[in-house]
C-alpha positions in Angstrom: 0.0 0.0 0.0 1.8 3.2 -1.2 1.0 6.4 0.6 2.4 9.8 0.4 2.1 11.5 3.7 4.1 14.1 5.7 6.6 11.5 6.8 7.2 10.4 3.2 7.8 14.0 2.2 10.2 14.5 5.1 12.1 11.4 4.0 12.3 12.6 0.4 13.5 16.1 1.5 15.9 14.6 3.9 17.3 12.3 1.2 17.8 15.2 -1.1 19.5 17.2 1.6 21.8 14.3 2.4 22.6 13.8 -1.3 23.3 17.5 -1.7 25.6 17.5 1.4 27.4 14.5 -0.1 28.1 16.4 -3.3 29.3 19.4 -1.4 31.6 17.1 0.7 33.0 15.5 -2.5 33.8 19.0 -3.8 35.5 20.0 -0.6 37.5 16.8 -0.7 38.6 17.5 -4.2 39.6 21.0 -3.3 41.5 19.6 -0.3 43.4 17.2 -2.6 44.2 20.1 -5.0 45.5 22.2 -2.1 47.6 19.3 -0.8 49.0 18.7 -4.3 49.9 22.4 -4.7 51.7 22.4 -1.3 53.6 19.2 -2.3 54.6 20.7 -5.6 55.9 23.9 -3.9 57.8 21.8 -1.3 59.3 19.6 -4.1 60.3 22.7 -6.1 61.9 24.3 -3.1 63.9 21.1 -2.3 65.1 21.0 -6.0 66.2 24.6 -5.8 68.0 24.0 -2.5 69.8 21.0 -4.2 70.7 23.2 -7.1 72.0 25.8 -4.7 74.1 23.2 -2.9 75.6 22.0 -6.2 76.3 25.6 -7.4 78.0 26.4 -4.1 80.1 23.3 -4.3 81.3 24.4 -7.8 81.7 28.0 -6.8 79.0 30.7 -7.2 78.9 34.4 -7.7 77.5 36.5 -4.9 74.7 38.0 -7.0 73.6 34.5 -8.1 73.7 33.3 -4.5 71.6 36.3 -3.5 69.1 35.4 -6.3 68.9 31.8 -5.1 68.2 32.9 -1.6 65.6 35.5 -2.6 63.8 32.8 -4.8 63.9 30.2 -2.0 62.6 32.9 0.4 59.7 33.5 -2.0 59.0 29.8 -2.2 59.0 29.6 1.6 56.3 32.3 1.7 54.3 30.5 -1.0 54.6 27.3 1.1 53.4 29.1 4.2 50.4 30.4 2.3 49.7 27.0 0.8 49.8 25.4 4.3 47.4 28.1 5.5 45.0 27.4 2.6 45.3 23.6 3.2 44.4 24.1 6.9 41.4 26.2 5.9 40.4 23.7 3.3 40.7 20.9 5.9 38.3 22.9 8.2 35.8 23.3 5.4 36.1 19.6 4.6 35.6 18.7 8.2 32.6 21.0 8.5 31.1 19.6 5.3 31.7 16.0 6.5 29.9 16.8 9.8 27.0 18.4 7.9 26.7 15.2 5.7 26.7 13.0 8.9 23.9 15.2 10.4 21.8 14.8 7.2 22.4 11.1 7.2 21.4 10.7 10.9 18.2 12.7 10.1 17.4 10.5 7.2 18.0 7.4 9.2 15.7 8.7 12.0 12.9 9.4 9.5 13.4 6.0 7.8 13.2 4.3 11.2 9.9 6.1 11.9 8.6 5.0 8.5 9.6 1.4 9.2 7.8 1.5 12.5 4.7 3.0 10.9 4.7 0.4 8.1 5.1 -2.4 10.7 2.2 -1.0 12.8 0.1 -0.8 9.6 1.0 -4.4 8.8 0.0 -5.6 12.3 -3.2 -3.7 12.1 -4.0 -5.3 8.7 -3.2 -8.7 10.1 -5.6 -8.1 13.0 -8.3 -7.0 10.6 -7.8 -10.2 8.5 -7.9 -12.4 11.6 -11.1 -10.7 12.8 -12.7 -11.1 9.4 -11.7 -14.8 9.3 -13.0 -15.3 12.9 -16.3 -13.6 11.9 -16.6 -15.8 8.8 -15.9 -18.9 10.9 -18.5 -17.8 13.5 -21.1 -17.1 10.7 -20.5 -20.5 9.1 -20.8 -22.2 12.5 -24.0 -20.3 13.3 -25.6 -21.3 10.0 -24.6 -24.9 10.2 -27.4 -27.0 11.6 -26.6 -28.6 14.9 -26.7 -32.4 15.1 -28.9 -32.1 18.2 -31.5 -30.1 16.2 -31.6 -32.7 13.4 -32.2 -35.7 15.7 -35.7 -35.5 17.1 -36.2 -37.6 20.2 
């Protein structure tokens, strides 16, 4: 028996909200992965430049070139700090989005449990009705059946 009542509407809305929160969480995770990738790229680039600087210093390097290396590595350090900050912010957004999704999932689970209980109660009620009807039919059949005592005149 399919019914569309207030609880069914709540379940539908809750499911849509949960799905929307799931999509938002997926986007936040993707952004987090991108931010982590950018940070890793900057760190790798910095390490490569430090290695180049070490090699150049081992072979002998002009003061101006050494200064350029140091300035560039300093700018990479600032970019790495900014990338770390962005990654931390993205982690917070992702955590918040994850909690929002969990709340929507709990809400949907609660509504679904209420719907299951309602359906179970309806099923029990229907079974009672069927038993009552079967009992009434049996009583009617027994009431119509002639008694053996009535058929045997003494």
